[in-house]
C-alpha positions in Angstrom: -10.9 -31.4 7.3 -10.6 -31.2 11.1 -6.8 -31.7 10.8 -6.6 -28.8 8.2 -8.4 -26.5 10.6 -6.1 -27.6 13.4 -3.1 -26.9 11.2 -4.4 -23.3 10.8 -3.4 -22.7 14.5 0.3 -23.3 13.7 0.9 -22.7 10.1 1.5 -18.9 10.1 5.1 -17.7 9.7 4.9 -15.9 13.1 5.1 -19.3 14.8 8.5 -19.9 13.2 9.6 -16.3 13.2 10.5 -16.7 9.5 9.2 -13.2 8.7 7.3 -12.1 5.6 8.8 -12.8 2.2 10.8 -9.9 0.7 9.8 -10.4 -2.9 6.2 -9.1 -2.8 7.3 -5.7 -1.4 10.0 -5.4 -3.9 7.7 -6.2 -6.8 5.1 -3.7 -5.6 7.8 -1.0 -5.3 9.2 -1.7 -8.7 5.7 -1.6 -10.2 5.1 1.9 -8.7 8.5 3.1 -10.0 7.7 1.7 -13.5 4.3 3.4 -13.6 6.0 6.7 -12.7 8.6 6.2 -15.4 5.8 5.7 -18.0 4.0 9.0 -17.2 3.9 11.8 -19.8 6.7 14.3 -19.3 4.4 17.2 -18.4 3.3 15.3 -15.2 6.9 15.0 -13.9 8.5 17.5 -11.5 12.1 16.4 -12.3 13.9 14.7 -15.2 12.3 11.4 -15.8 15.0 9.2 -14.2 15.9 11.3 -11.1 13.2 10.2 -8.7 13.1 6.5 -9.9 16.9 6.4 -9.5 16.6 7.8 -5.9 13.9 5.2 -5.1 16.0 2.3 -6.4 19.0 3.6 -4.4 16.8 3.5 -1.3 15.5 0.1 -2.1 18.9 -1.6 -2.6 20.0 -1.4 1.1 16.6 -2.6 2.2 17.0 -5.7 0.1 20.6 -6.1 1.4 19.4 -6.0 5.0 16.7 -8.6 4.4 17.3 -10.3 1.1 14.8 -13.1 1.4 12.6 -12.6 4.5 11.9 -9.6 6.7 13.4 -10.6 10.0 15.9 -7.9 10.9 15.1 -4.3 11.6 17.3 -1.3 12.6 16.6 2.3 13.0 18.2 3.0 9.6 16.1 0.3 8.0 12.9 2.0 9.3 14.1 5.4 8.1 15.0 4.1 4.6 11.7 2.1 4.2 9.5 5.0 5.3 11.4 7.5 3.2 11.0 5.3 0.1 7.3 5.1 0.6 7.1 8.9 1.3 9.0 9.7 -1.9 6.8 7.5 -4.1 3.7 8.9 -2.5 4.8 12.6 -2.8 5.8 12.2 -6.4 2.5 10.6 -7.3 0.4 13.2 -5.5 2.3 15.9 -7.3 1.6 14.1 -10.6 -2.1 14.0 -9.7 -2.1 17.7 -9.0 -0.5 18.5 -12.4 -2.9 16.0 -14.1 -5.9 17.9 -12.6 -4.6 21.2 -13.9 -3.9 19.7 -17.3 -7.4 18.2 -17.6 -9.2 21.3 -16.2 -7.3 24.3 -17.3 -4.6 23.5 -19.8 -5.2 23.1 -23.5 -4.9 19.4 -23.9 -3.7 18.2 -27.2 -3.5 14.5 -26.4 -6.5 13.7 -24.1 -6.0 10.0 -24.6 -2.5 10.1 -23.2 -3.7 12.0 -20.1 -6.5 9.5 -19.5 -3.9 6.7 -19.6 -1.8 8.7 -17.3 -4.8 9.1 -14.9 -5.0 5.3 -14.8 -1.3 5.1 -14.0 -1.6 7.6 -11.2 -4.6 5.7 -9.8 -2.8 2.4 -9.8 0.3 4.0 -8.2 -2.0 5.4 -5.6 -3.3 2.0 -4.7 0.3 0.5 -4.5 1.9 3.3 -2.5 -0.9 3.5 0.1 -0.9 -0.3 0.4 2.8 -0.1 1.1 2.3 2.8 3.6 -0.3 0.8 5.5 2.0 -2.2 5.5 5.0 -0.2 6.7 3.2 1.5 9.6 0.6 -0.8 11.0 1.7 -2.6 14.3 5.3 -1.4 13.8 5.8 -2.7 10.3 6.3 -6.1 8.7 9.4 -7.1 10.8 7.7 -6.2 14.1 4.5 -8.0 13.2 6.3 -11.4 12.8 9.2 -11.1 15.1 7.8 -9.4 18.3 5.6 -11.2 20.7 2.0 -10.2 20.3 1.9 -8.6 23.8 4.8 -6.3 22.7 3.3 -5.1 19.4 2.5 -1.4 19.1 -1.1 -0.4 19.0 -2.7 -1.4 15.7 -3.7 1.1 13.0 -6.2 -1.2 11.3 -8.8 -3.8 12.6 -9.1 -6.7 10.2 -12.0 -9.1 10.3 -9.6 -11.8 11.5 -9.1 -9.7 14.6 -12.7 -10.2 15.7 -13.6 -13.7 14.6 -12.7 -15.6 17.7 -16.3 -16.1 18.7 -17.5 -17.1 15.2 -18.3 -20.6 14.0 -15.5 -23.0 14.4 -14.2 -23.0 10.7 -14.0 -19.2 10.9 -12.7 -18.9 14.4 -9.8 -21.3 13.7 -8.3 -18.7 11.3 -8.8 -15.8 13.6 -5.9 -13.8 15.1 -6.4 -15.1 18.6 -6.6 -18.7 17.5 -4.0 -18.9 14.7 -1.8 -16.0 15.7 -2.7 -14.5 12.3 -1.2 -11.1 11.3 -1.8 -9.2 8.0 0.7 -9.3 5.1 1.3 -7.0 2.2 -1.5 -8.6 0.2 -4.0 -7.7 3.0 -2.9 -4.1 3.0 -3.1 -3.9 -0.8 -6.6 -5.2 -0.6 -7.5 -2.5 1.9 -6.0 0.1 -0.5 -7.9 -1.3 -3.5 -11.2 -1.2 -1.7 -10.6 2.2 -0.3 -9.8 3.5 -3.8 -12.9 2.0 -5.4 -15.5 2.4 -2.6 -13.9 5.6 -1.4 -14.5 4.4 2.2 -13.5 1.5 4.5 -15.1 -1.9 3.8 -14.3 -4.8 6.0 -11.1 -3.3 7.6 -11.5 -0.3 9.9 -8.9 2.4 10.5 -8.4 2.9 14.3 -5.8 5.6 14.6 -5.7 9.2 13.5 -2.9 8.6 11.0 -4.6 5.7 9.5 -7.8 7.7 9.0 -5.8 10.6 7.5 -4.0 8.3 5.1 -7.2 6.6 4.0 -8.9 10.0 3.6 -6.1 11.3 1.3 -6.2 8.1 -0.7 -9.9 8.0 -1.2 -10.1 11.7 -2.1 -7.3 11.3 -4.6 -9.0 8.3 -6.2 -12.3 10.2 -6.3 -10.8 13.2 -8.0 -9.1 11.0 -10.5 -12.3 9.1 -11.2 -14.4 12.2 -11.6 -12.0 13.9 -14.0 -11.5 10.8 -16.1 -15.2 10.2 -16.4 -15.8 13.9 -17.2 -13.1 13.9 -19.8 -14.2 10.6 -21.3 -17.7 12.0 -22.0 -16.2 15.3 -23.3 -17.7 17.4 -20.5 -14.4 19.2 -19.9 -12.7 20.9 -22.8 
């Protein structure tokens, strides 16, 4: 047991500069694209395959630059990755706005389809904001593993591991200061899930203005979706 805790101090990929695995980010992006493709036509602002095709075109060079692990970063890489997240986020927020109008004002013929669409929008919301947090915090996934900690940009989020150095030994051994821990995509998706379900931060605190704004937009979007779905489900809105 003591050896396993000792290993925690050296097992993180930062120590080997291997970088984060590429696959989780690709799968999350493809999941968001697939959810958009499955939306009803009235929630789309363009022909069904236009935006997904654009998103795939943006994703391909990102995979080509870092096919297995995120270790290389150029200015163009950052522009492409942030543009991809922005396109997915914008299309989903527009779909949410149209969904609100359909549920509140329009004469809905297929309420069940719109309720399913609301779930798709909510899930996409979780994915895209998780990706946004992942891309922006501490300079992005490449910076977090490749740059020395002293050279990392100021953090957008304070995770519990960032303040556990003075906890009991079995907790402190996994803290950022002890094990050189940094968050991965799963950590940011967890932040996004909790923000979309609790409508507020839980164990991870936003520190910068942009992080607070993004979390506010996500939580308000999730709250609106939840309220409308509940109202429609109990036949309050007609």
